KEVO-966191 format. One record per residue (C-alpha): residue in one letter; residue number from 1; x, y, z. Coordinates in pm, whole numbers, plus 50000, padded with zeros to 5 digits. Example, Ala and Ser with C-alpha at 12.3 -4.5 7.8 and 13.67 -1.06 7.14 Angstrom:
A:1:51230:49550:50780
S:2:51367:49894:50714
//
This chain:
X:1:81633:75674:85665
X:2:81974:75654:85712
X:3:81971:75960:85908
X:4:81723:75748:86155
X:5:81946:75502:86164
X:6:82268:75728:86187
X:7:82096:75908:86506
X:8:81962:75545:86628
X:9:82298:75441:86654
X:10:82449:75723:86822
X:11:82154:75711:87094
X:12:82269:75295:87142
X:13:82611:75406:87132
X:14:82586:75656:87449
X:15:82367:75403:87639
X:16:82575:75103:87547
X:17:82895:75318:87698
X:18:82696:75386:88005
X:19:82546:75008:88094
X:20:82875:74933:87996
X:21:83055:75161:88256
X:22:82775:75026:88533
X:23:82829:74718:88478
X:24:83166:74680:88474
X:25:83237:74895:88793
X:26:83013:74717:89000
X:27:83176:74371:88896
X:28:83516:74606:88941
X:29:83392:74755:89307
X:30:83283:74344:89428
X:31:83634:74218:89350
X:32:83778:74503:89579
X:33:83958:74760:89381
X:34:83970:75033:89482
X:35:83751:75364:89382
X:36:84064:75548:89238
X:37:84176:75243:89004
X:38:83796:75164:88941
X:39:83747:75565:88833
X:40:84096:75549:88629
X:41:84071:75218:88413
X:42:83681:75125:88372
X:43:83523:75430:88379
X:44:83771:75612:88200
X:45:83743:75328:87934
X:46:83420:75328:87971
X:47:83329:75700:87863
X:48:83587:75657:87567
X:49:83409:75387:87407
X:50:83178:75540:87156
X:51:83453:75698:86992
X:52:83681:75379:87010
X:53:83432:75164:86910
X:54:83336:75422:86562
X:55:83687:75465:86455
X:56:83824:75069:86494
X:57:83503:75014:86307
X:58:83543:75243:86054
X:59:83904:75162:85991
X:60:83772:74807:85945
X:61:83545:74862:85675
X:62:83771:75085:85526
X:63:83666:75386:85560
X:64:83957:75571:85717
X:65:83839:75898:85687
X:66:83581:75857:85940
X:67:83785:75673:86148
X:68:84056:75970:86232
X:69:83786:76276:86135
X:70:83600:76134:86472
X:71:83881:76191:86674
X:72:83981:76488:86520
X:73:83640:76640:86489
X:74:83604:76550:86842
X:75:83869:76716:86956
X:76:83758:77035:86827
X:77:83408:77028:86868
X:78:83562:76945:87234
X:79:83742:77330:87315
X:80:83502:77502:87101
X:81:83157:77425:87120
X:82:83186:77155:87466
X:83:83403:77439:87648
X:84:83284:77761:87477
X:85:82846:77625:87601
X:86:83000:77592:87887
X:87:83138:77904:87982
X:88:82877:78052:87841
X:89:82710:77920:88162
X:90:82949:77977:88380
X:91:83295:78103:88368
X:92:83553:77849:88409
X:93:83869:77970:88676
X:94:84239:77808:88585
X:95:84420:77622:88812
X:96:84826:77648:88780
X:97:84820:77285:88787
X:98:84592:77231:88479
X:99:84855:77452:88266
X:100:85142:77311:88417
X:101:84996:76925:88364
X:102:84627:76894:88161
X:103:84757:77199:87932
X:104:85092:77050:87833
X:105:85033:76704:87743
X:106:84717:76837:87557
X:107:84957:77005:87348
X:108:85183:76717:87313
X:109:84882:76437:87228
X:110:84782:76653:86943
X:111:85162:76730:86832
X:112:85214:76362:86836
X:113:84906:76295:86658
X:114:85028:76556:86329
X:115:85336:76474:86309
X:116:85248:76071:86324
X:117:84969:76089:86051
X:118:85207:76375:85869
X:119:85353:76103:85624
X:120:84969:76021:85560
X:121:84977:75685:85753
X:122:84942:75566:86088
X:123:85168:75240:86203
X:124:85109:74967:86416
X:125:85471:75068:86538
X:126:85294:75434:86618
X:127:85002:75315:86725
X:128:85183:75079:86980
X:129:85390:75485:87119
X:130:85065:75625:87147
X:131:84960:75348:87338
X:132:85225:75351:87574
X:133:85175:75750:87682
X:134:84827:75590:87705
X:135:84908:75371:88006
X:136:85205:75585:88114
X:137:84975:75917:88159
X:138:84705:75713:88317
X:139:84959:75615:88605
X:140:85169:75943:88655
X:141:84781:76061:88711
X:142:84675:75764:88914
X:143:84993:75794:89152
X:144:85027:76205:89144
X:145:84714:76360:89212
X:146:84456:76086:89202
X:147:84192:76324:89009
X:148:83915:76057:88943
X:149:83521:76083:88936
X:150:83449:75766:89105
X:151:83371:75776:89528
X:152:83353:75571:89779
X:153:83024:75571:89777
X:154:82990:75511:89430
X:155:83174:75204:89482
X:156:82913:75133:89828
X:157:82675:75166:89618
X:158:82754:74925:89334
X:159:82870:74675:89554
X:160:82448:74620:89671
X:161:82372:74604:89313
X:162:82278:74187:89234
X:163:82581:74098:89053
X:164:82307:73939:88764
X:165:82230:74274:88694
X:166:82566:74388:88679
X:167:82673:74098:88395
X:168:82351:74178:88205
X:169:82446:74557:88249
X:170:82815:74457:88077
X:171:82709:74231:87797
X:172:82407:74497:87647
X:173:82678:74760:87723
X:174:82955:74595:87501
X:175:82658:74449:87272
X:176:82509:74816:87218
X:177:82910:74945:87185
X:178:82901:74676:86895
X:179:82584:74735:86702
X:180:82549:75137:86809
X:181:82928:75194:86611
X:182:82805:74919:86319
X:183:82505:75182:86232
X:184:82663:75478:86241
X:185:82948:75436:86061
X:186:82751:75243:85784
X:187:82494:75510:85780
X:188:82761:75765:85778
X:189:82941:75660:85467
X:190:82539:75602:85319
X:191:82465:75991:85414
X:192:82793:76062:85231
X:193:82762:75898:84980
X:194:82392:76019:84892
X:195:82455:76413:84964
X:196:82784:76370:84736
X:197:83069:76500:85041
X:198:83357:76311:85171
X:199:83343:76034:85439
X:200:83585:76356:85592
X:201:83345:76546:85588
X:202:83028:76338:85814
X:203:83344:76218:85993
X:204:83460:76543:86168
X:205:83071:76698:86179
X:206:82802:76496:86261
X:207:83011:76199:86430
X:208:83296:76369:86562
X:209:82936:76596:86760
X:210:82718:76256:86834
X:211:83035:76043:87038
X:212:83114:76405:87198
X:213:82784:76491:87384
X:214:82919:76210:87694
X:215:83205:76490:87787
X:216:82950:76804:87621
X:217:82627:76661:87888
X:218:82949:76634:88144
X:219:83059:76989:88134
X:220:82789:77149:88119
X:221:82627:76990:88412
X:222:82988:77066:88567
X:223:82904:77372:88515
X:224:82552:77398:88617
X:225:82705:77347:88918
X:226:82948:77564:88949
X:227:83237:77281:88908
X:228:83377:77447:88625
X:229:83746:77315:88747
X:230:83603:76936:88651
X:231:83407:77097:88306
X:232:83797:77205:88237
X:233:83952:76837:88313
X:234:83681:76633:88120
X:235:83734:76889:87802
X:236:84155:76856:87804
X:237:84149:76488:87956
X:238:83907:76355:87687
X:239:84124:76539:87449
X:240:84424:76394:87581
X:241:84266:76023:87561
X:242:84156:76068:87223
X:243:84438:76080:87047
X:244:84655:75871:87265
X:245:84392:75532:87338
X:246:84174:75562:87030
X:247:84439:75664:86769
X:248:84580:75398:86963
X:249:84420:75095:86990
X:250:84265:75169:86609
X:251:84630:75154:86449
X:252:84739:74878:86714
X:253:84445:74682:86533
X:254:84516:74812:86177
X:255:84732:75062:86035
X:256:84520:75444:85969
X:257:84526:75580:85662
X:258:84554:76017:85676
X:259:84364:76176:85355
X:260:84614:76499:85251
X:261:84297:76705:85332
X:262:84336:76592:85723
X:263:84688:76737:85726
X:264:84606:77083:85510
X:265:84353:77167:85725
X:266:84168:77006:85994
X:267:84485:76902:86222
X:268:84576:77342:86178
X:269:84252:77393:86250
X:270:84309:77174:86506
X:271:84612:77235:86622
X:272:84502:77642:86626
X:273:84230:77543:86842
X:274:84453:77432:87110
X:275:84745:77652:87075
X:276:84487:77941:87078
X:277:84324:77807:87421
X:278:84680:77905:87632
X:279:84658:78297:87665
X:280:84243:78210:87669
X:281:84410:78061:88011
X:282:84629:78243:88121
X:283:84458:78618:88135
X:284:84338:78595:88480
X:285:84293:78342:88494
X:286:84011:78332:88375
X:287:83846:78163:88053
X:288:83518:78421:88058
X:289:83176:78441:87902
X:290:83321:78658:87598
X:291:83603:78381:87553
X:292:83306:78174:87553
X:293:83105:78309:87266
X:294:83412:78339:87066
X:295:83513:77990:87104
X:296:83158:77848:86931
X:297:83259:78205:86690
X:298:83530:78018:86618
X:299:83366:77633:86571
X:300:83060:77795:86344
X:301:83425:77921:86113
X:302:83577:77626:86111
X:303:83217:77465:86011
X:304:83150:77757:85713
X:305:83529:77712:85581
X:306:83495:77314:85573
X:307:83137:77297:85371
//
């Protein structure tokens, strides 16, 4: 029963995030916010909302291993599983801006995450630092490149949507995120106890993959349309924001304990995959199907040594 409720919780989370984005975007468009600002704030927050609610709920319930594991596992699966599947569908050609902006910020955020967690605790002050980085980076991207996924056409459609429907979507989405996160954390803990495995393993695998489904769907659809730069930007951007926003917000609400197993194992895998991505991207400025298969094998190796 716990497995069914966990899956139900993930489904509720995903739909809750979508309804929240649709309702909030419609209201924001009616208030006259620019498409760029809506994409930067409402859409970006909504797509990260499932991971955020799971991590915050887990931290408040004392399941810090799930809170940390959710983010580390999501970052690992984004680089290996999501990116691997995307490039197997269609190779990704790398733009120099990706190497100069997206990738360096991905490395910096990962190193900050590791450094802050190294003493076994992510404090309130460290959470504030991460949130400052989150706000500053978004403002920088918005002012310099305005690379958002919310167009003028989207804004026009949102303005035509009835206000009552937008409010229902907003409230329903928020409720879905709340109840979905509660189901995921509660049943994830129960499954860990029943199987005799740690919450860490459940967090970095089942829950992390489940909350990464929006990134997987977005990247796969982009690959099928051969919009591969969007696929890579989505993956790297997600990893950056997972650290800055999710860990930052969670630590702001309640400081997060970090088990030594994360420090000695999972962080090393996360940093290793992140660093390995540079030569893969740099060689001929393309991530080939062979590279994608190698990334998928890397994820399977991680699971093998983990379990």
